[in-house]
N, C-alpha and C positions, 0 to 999 in steps of 0.2 A: 032680787028683782031681775026679771028677764031682760036681755038686750033687745033693743028695737028691731023690728023685722029688717033684714038686709045688712045688719051690722057685721055679722060674721063674714058675709061675702066681701064687705069692704076691707075688713082686717086681712082676709086672704089676699085680696088684690094689692093692699099695701105691702104685705110680706113678699109677694111675687115681684112687685116693682123694685123693692129694696134688693132682692136677690139678683134681679136683672141688672140693676145699677152696679152692684158689687162685681158681677161677672164682666160687665163692660170695663170697669176700672182695672180688673185683673188683666183683661185683654190689652188695654192701653199700656199698662206697665210692661207686659210681656213684649209688645211691639217696640216700646222704647228701649228695652234691654236688648232686643234683637238688633235694633238699629245700631246701638252702641257696639254690639259684638261685630256687626258687619264693618264698622269703621276701623276695627283692628286689622281687617284684611283688605279693605278698599278705602284708601284715604278720603275723608270728606272733602279735602282740598281738591282732589282730582275731580270729584263729582261737580264741585262748584265751578271749576274751570270749564266744564262742559255745559254749565248752566243749570244743573240739577240740584235741587235742595235736599234730595233724599236718595238713598240707594234703591228705594222702591220705584223710582222713576226711571231706573236704568233699563234700557232695551238694547237688544242685539243690533249692532251696526250703527249706533249713535256715534257721532263724531263732531269735533270742533277744532278749528285752528287757533293756536295761541303762540305768542312769542314767549319762548322759554330759554333758560339756561339749564342744560342737562349735565349732571355730574355722575361719572362712573368712578367707583373705587373698589379695589380689592386688596387682599392681604398677600404680600409676596411670599412665595415658597410655602403656601398654606398646606399643600399636600404633604410636604416633609414634616411640618409641624403636627398635622393631624395623625400621621402614622405613629407618632410617639405617645398618643393619648387614647384612652378608651372612648367608646361612643358617648358615654355620659359626660366625660371630661370635654369632648369636642363641643357638645351642645352648650355646656356651661361656659366654656371659653368664648364661643361665638356670641352668646347672649350677653356676656360681660362686655366684650368689645363693642358690639352694636349698641348696647345701652349707653356707652360713652359717646358714640357718634350721633345718634338720633337727636339729642337735645341741642347739639351744636348746629345741625342743619335747620332745626326749627327756629333757633335763635335768629338766624339770618333769613327768615321768611321762606324757607324751603320745606319740602316734605319728602320722605322716602317713599318712592313708588313701588320698588321691588327689592326683595332680598334674593340674591342668586348665589346660594352657598355662602362663601365668605365675602362675596361682593355685594354692592348696593348700587341702585340707580336712584338718584334724587333729582327732583325738579324744582326750579326756582322761577316763579312767574314774575318776580320783581325786577329782574335784570341781571346783567353780568356781574355787577359789584357784589350782589348778594351771594351768588354762587362762588365767586372767588374768595370772598371773606370767609365763607363757610369752609372751603377747602383748606385755606391757611390755618383756620382754627382747628380743623381736624388734625393737621400735621403737628401743630404746637401742642395740642392736648396729648398727642401720642407720646411726647417726651415724658410727661408726668405719668402717663399710663405705664410706660416701660420701666419707670423707676419702681413702681409697685411690683411689676413682673420680676425685676432684678432682685428685689428683696425676697421674693418667693422662689428665687433660683430658676426662673423660667427664661427662655430665650427672648430677646427683645423683638417686637413686631416692626415690620416695615410695610408701608402701603404705597400704592400708586394711585394717583387721581388724575382724571382727564376731564376737561370742561369744553363744551361747545355751546354756542348760542344761535338761535334763529327761530323762525316760525315753524312750529311743530304740530303734527296732527295727533290729537288725543281721541280715543274712542273705545268701543267695546268690540271684542272679537270672540269667535268661538262657534258654538252651536246652540240650538234652542234650549238644550238641557244642561249646558255647561259653557259659561263665558267668563271673560275677565277683561279688566281695563288694561290699556296699553298705550304707548306712544310710539310712533313710527316716523321714518323719514331720514333724510341726510343728516339732520342735526343730531339725531340719536346715534346713527352709525359712526359719525366722525368722533363724537365724544367717547364712544366705546373703543375706537381705534387708538385714540390718544392715550387712554388709560393703559391699553395693552403695550404700547411702545415705551411707556415709562421705564420698562425693564431694560430696553436697548440702551437708553441714555444714562441709566442710573440716576434719573431725575424724578423726584417724588410727585411733582405737579407740572403738568403740561396743559396749555390752553391753545385754542385755535385763534386765528386772526379775527374771527367773528366775535369771539368773546373779548379779545383785546380791544377791538374797535367799539364794542358796546359799553366799555367802562366809562364812567363819568370823567375820570382823570387818571389815565394810566400811570402818570408820574408818581402817584401815591404808592405804587408797588415796585418791587424789584423784579424787572422783567428783561429777558434777552431772547432774541431769535436764536434757535439752535439748529433748525433744519427746515427743509421743504420735502413733503412726501406726496407721492401719488396715491390717490384713494380710488378704489373701484367705483365706477359710476360717475366720477367727476371728470370734466373735460380739462381742468386746469389744476396744477399742483397746489397743495395747501401748505401754508406756512405754519410752523410749529414753534411755540414760544414756551420758555421755561419761566416759571414764577418761583423765585428762591427766597421769599421773605421768611420762610420757616426753616431755612438752613441754619446749621450751627453758626454762631457769630463770626468765627474766624473765616469760615468758608464763604459766608455771605459777603463779608467785607472784601475778600480777595476777588470775588466775582464783580463786585461794584468797581473796584480799582481797575480791573482789566476789561471793563465792559466795551470800551471803544476798541481796544486791541483785539478782543475776541470777535467783535462785529466785523472788523476788517478781515480777520483771519477766515471767518466763515464765507465772506464775500469772495476772497481770493480762492478758496477751495472750490466753491461752486463755479467760479469762472475759470477754473483749471490753471490758476497761477500757483502751482503746488509748492514750489520752493519758498515763495514768499509766505504762503499760508503756514508752512511748517515753521518758519522762523518766528512768526508772530505767535503761534501756538506754544512754542517753547518758552517764550517770554511769559505767556499766561501761566504755564505750568510752574515756572519759577516762583510766580507770585502766589499760586494756589495749587500745591502739589496734589491735593485730594479732589480736584475738579474732574469728575468722571467724564463730562462732555468734552473737555479739552483732550483727555486721553483718547477718547473715541476718535476725534478728528486727527490726532497725531497718528493713530493706527491706520486710519484711512489714507493719510498721506504716504505712509510707508508702503501700503499695499499698492497704491497707484504707481509709485516710483519703481516698485518691483515688477508689477504686472501690466501697468497701463490701464487698469480697470478703474473707472471713475464712479464712485457711489453717490451720484447726485441725480437730480430730476432731468438734467440734460437740455433744458430749454433756455437757460438764462443768458446765453450769448446772443440771443436775438429776440426782440419784442415780437410777440405773435401778431399775425394779420387777423383781420376780422373773419370769423367763420360762422356758418349758419347755426352751429350749436350755441352761439352766444345770443341768438335772437329770442325775444320774448313774445313775438307775434303782434306787436303794436308798432305800426309803420313809423310814426313820428319819433317814438322813443328809440327804436332800433337805429334809425338814421343818426340820431344824436350820439348814441353809444358808439357807433362806427366812426363818426367824426372825432370823438374824443380819443379813441384808440389810435387812429391815424396820426393825430397830433402828438400823442405820447411817443409813438414810434419815431416821429420826426425829431422830437426833443432828444431821444436817446441817440439818434444818428448825429445830431448836431454836437452833442457832448463828445462823441467819439472823434469827430472831425476837428473839434476845437473851434467851431464857428460861433464865437461869443455873441456877435450881433444877432445872428439868427436864433441863438438860444434865448436871448431876451425877448425876441419877437414871439417865440412860441410860448414862453412863460406868460407874457402879457395876454396872449390869445386864450390860453388855458384858464387863466384867472377870470376872464370875462365870460368865457363860454360855460364854465362850470356853474357860475351863478345863474346864467340863463337856463341851462338845461335843468338844474335842480328846481328852479322856479316853475318851469313848464310842467315838470313831473309832479310837483307838489300841488299845483293848481288842478291838474287832472285828477289827482287823488281826492282832493276836496270836493270837486264837482261830482265825482262818482260815489262819494261817501265810503271810500275805502276804509276798512276798520283798523288798519295798522299804519295809518299816516304817521303817528308819533315815532314809531320805530324807524321809518324811512327818513324822516327829518333828522333824527339823531345820527344815522349813518351818513347822511349828506354833510352834516356839520363836521363830523369826524374826518371825512375825506378832505374838507377844506382846511382843517387844522393841520393835517399831515402834509398837504400840498404846500402850505405856507412854510412849514418847517423845512421841507425839501428845497423850496425856492431859496430860503436863507442859506442853506448849505451850498447851493450852486453859486449864488451871487457872492458869498464870502470867499469862495475858492479855497475852503478849508480842507476839502477832500479831493483825492485824485479821481480822474474820470472813471476808472474801473469800479471804484466803490460807489460813485454817484449813479452809475448805470444799474448797479445792484439795487440801490435804494429806489430808483425809478421803478424797477420791476416789483419790489415789495410794496411800496407805498401807493403807486399809481396803477400799474397794470394788474397786480393781484387784486387790489380793492375793486377796480372796475369790473373785471371778469367775474370774480366771485359774487359781487353784489348783483351784477346783471343776471347771472345764472341761478341765483338763489332767491334773494329778496325781490328783485324786479320781475323775475319769472312768476312769482306768486302774484304780484300785481297784475301782470299781463293776463294770467288765468282769470283773475277777478274781472278785469275790464272786458274780456271776451265773453265771460259767462258769470255774472254776479251770483247766479243761483247756486253755483258750486260751493260758495261760502255761506249760503243761507242755512241757518240751523233748523232742525225739525221743530214743529210746534211745541212751545213750552221751553225751548232751549235758546240761549243767547250766546253771542260771542263775548 
């Protein structure tokens, strides 16, 4: 029986449609596989921080600001290690080590943005605690990793880790035919610098005060100030803190026992009371002979006594006056910042002169004024719909916490004036100037020109 007229044409059409459907399905699968392949090179978390759902939405010059904790880490003496291996062994070794590190970073909410030879840069959008817990986890995991290397008769690895936190610019850079994602700014630069100087102190993990003040509760960790450094492009020295939770038990306990002694020794050294600093450091060494930072300061003391050269930032004997570099370009806020710095200078001078009545007057004024200033600033941020209000509020509350601790130290009379003035510099002056020139400057830029922070169409902060 012959098919009805047109049936063959319909069969051909059905076959063509099925073939077209199969071709579309293959294309979708290939695109999905391509997307997965791109994620191996460009983290999907990075794209999400820029507001993009897919690598296909990436365009040259896109950018967004985000509060991040940036982690840099590298293997110490890697060049020496690599020279003893073949090329194949080098790549196998690096992939073995990095395979251990990646899951730890992911476990604490971060992701690796870049591999730079033996080093990594990881980003943590969740806050300072995530980055610090990951860094401690990396160091603790290294102990078990080194046990395996020892069984295989390989040298143990040592790493250095630096952490810094702040509002960071993410974006795409390059040319039309070749681009990549990156993060830029002071937050990244200081994190990298901290990782670099871990070698100087023999300390595996260093953090900035920005990361310290971003912690929900710093007392959960073993932390001590070890130095202040000048950083290119910054108007004020940066404090450097060591986190020693992952140290061997004996060394960690020695550092905890000598924490107060060491803190006073560092203050004496920076304020050029070298003989007293050396005496305190010798007591620290007796309690912890393998403390590399104590040894470094003792060597600095000896060099000073021999040559008169002081290896410090040089500004701690005088609270700085207000300078235009501290301005954020918002008249009301700049005036309040200036008043705060003047009152902190007054407090320091009163401590030096021993004027206890005036000290109490200044402390009372500061307590009231800080509440007023922070309230005004936060009200301004709410009215202007500033996107990073939460981070500012946290930093304000942190300042108030440290101010109250310092006030207790002053009122209890438990520390000498030299050490108190050092603490005023660290807890009040450093916080105010660094907060003003970093976080508040970002706010000032937004208030003067909100469009600077507006994302491109289809992208969100």
